[in-house]
N, C-alpha and C positions, 0 to 999 in steps of 0.2 A: 450183543451181550447186554442184558439188563443189569441194573445195579443190584437187584436181588441175588444175582449169581456171584457177586463180588464177595471177597472175604468180609466178614462182619465189621472189622475195624476200618475198612475202607469205604463203607456205605455212608453217604452224607448224614442220614438220620441218626445212625448209630454213633457216628463221630460226634454229632451234636450232643447226644445224650451223654456220651463219655467225657467229652472235653469242653463242651460249651460251643455256642455259635461262632465265637471268635476264631475257633480252630478251623473253620471251613473257608475255602476259597470262595471268590465271587460266584464262580460257576456252580460250586457245590451248594451254596445257599440258594441260588436261583433254581437249581434242579428240584428243590423241595416244593417250589411252586409249580414247576412243569409236571412233576410227579411221574409221568411216563414218557418213554421215548417212542420210537417207531422202528421198524425192521432194520436192524444193523446199527442202530444208534440208541444209546442209553439216554436217560433224562439229563445226565451230566453233559453228554455230547451235544444234545439239543441246546442246553444252556450256554455251553462254550461257543457254539456256532452263532447263537443270538448275540452274545456279547461282542464277538468279532464283527458282526454285521453292523451293529449300532455304535461300535467304537469303545464302549466302556459301560460300567454299571450305571454311572451317572447319565450316560447317553440313553440307556434304556429307561431309567426313571423319568427322564424328561421327554421321552418319545410320545407322540400322539397315539390315541387308541388305534387309528388306522394303520400306523406303522407297526405297532406291536402285533396286531392280529395277522399281519402278513408274514411274520417270522415263522419259519418252519417249526411245527410242534406247538405253536401258540394259538390262542383263540380268545374269545370274549371273556371267558371265565378267568384265564390267566391274567388278562389286563385288569379285571376287577379285583382279583386277589392282590396284585401288585399295588394298585392304588390304595386299597384298604390297608395294606401293611405300611406303606409310606405315610399315610395319614395317621395311623396309630403311633408310629414312631415320632412324627412331628408333634402330635398332641402330648405325648409323654414328655418330650424335651421341653415343650412350652410350659407345661404344668410345673416341671422342676424349676425352670427359670423364674416363673411367677412366684414361687415360694421362697426365693432368696433374693438378695440384693443383686440385680442383674449387672450392676457395675462393679461387682467384686473382681471382675477381670475383663479386659478388653476382648478376649476371645469369647467370653460368654455373650457379650453384646453382638459380636459378629455372627455367632451361631444362631442367636435368637432372631436376628433380622434376616439371615439367610433362609431360615426355615419358613419365614413369611414370604420372601420375595424371590428366591432362586427358582428358576425353571418356568417362570411365568412367560407367556407368549406376547405380553404387552407391557409397556412401562408402567410402573406404579411408583409414585413418590409418597413416602411415608414419614411419619414423625414418631419418635419415642419420647414422650413427655415426662419430665422428671420434676420432683420437688426440690426444696433447697438442700436436702441431704442426698440428692441424686438417686433417690428411690423412684421406681417406675410408678407413674400415675396411670398412664395408658399408652398403648400402641394404637396408632390410627393411620389408615390409608387416607391420605389427603387428596390426591389427584390420580386419576387413571388416564392413560394415553394410548398411543398406538404402538406399533412394533419398534419404533425408533425415537419416540419423543413423548413428553407429557407436559402440558401447560401447567405452570405453577404460579399462583397468585399470592404475593407477599401479604396483601391485605387479609386474605382468608387464613393464612398461617398465623398472623397476629391474633385474629379472632379466636382461633383454636387455643392458642397459648393462654389468652386471657380467660376464656371460659373454663379452662382446666386449672387455672391458678398455677401454671407451670413456672418454675424458676430456671429451668434449662431444657434443652431439647437436643436430640441427636437425629439428624435427617438420614434417610437412606432411600436409594432408588435402584432398581435393577436395570441391567442392560440385557435385553432378550438375546442379543448376539452371543452372550456368554463372555464377552471381553470386558474386563472390569477397569479399563483405563478411563479416567475422567477426561471429559472434553473441555474445551475452553468455555463452552456454555455452562457446563456444570460448575466450573470455578467461579464464573461471574455471578451465577445464580446464588451460590453459597454466600458470597460476599455481600450480595444485595440483601439476602435474608438476615445475615448477621447484623448488618447496619440497621435494618428495620426493627429487629427484635431488641437491639441494644437500647432503643428509645423507651422500651417498657421493661428494661432490666431483666431480660431473658437471655441467658447465655447459650450460644450454639457451640456445643462441645465437639461435634464432629459431623461429617457427612460421608457416609459409606456408599461406595458403588458396589453393587452385588452382581457378580458374574456367575459363571458355571464353575462351582467349586473354589472360587477365589473371591476375596473382597479387598477393595482398596480404600484406605482411609485418607481423606483429604487433609486431615489434621496431621497425620504422620508424614505426609508428603510436603507439609509446610505451605499448603495452598489456600489456607483460610486467613 
């Protein structure tokens, strides 16, 4: 049974037109990308099965191209459309954050950094450089590493702060495993960077660990 044969108020596209995208379930939203099903399965059925196989919507978003195109009812075009939609959403949010004081709320900071770092398959250590009113000067990826580590050099971090005339910085790095628990190494590194930057009067406001759908603040944990 195809979605075209469903009552109009139950079809995903018509529901979106009538009530907005927020009224649709994950499977209904995804079915708009799938567009068509196959014999005995609607586009919504295909979407539901895909979400079950990868575990969740975030699992699908973070899945590799090879994984996506192996899902029943999916192909290269579906993967390309999903990646384009994800990137459009990311750019939209980043533009909105850039137009306001990113530190107006801790949640805005978490969202901003997660959009940059969540879902990466390798570790990236980044800095959000701020002026003396805590307005964003620049976001910068400082170091790239492997699947489970990234070498961080305090000397280079100091140079970045000086070159941008930063008064404060928020550090962040991702855990490709998806688990956002800080390690002992993370804590030691944060304290080392804090000590180094204090010599040039730059405050380290926080260090966020970015996982899969979750972020951990070392400042909130009292680990800085």
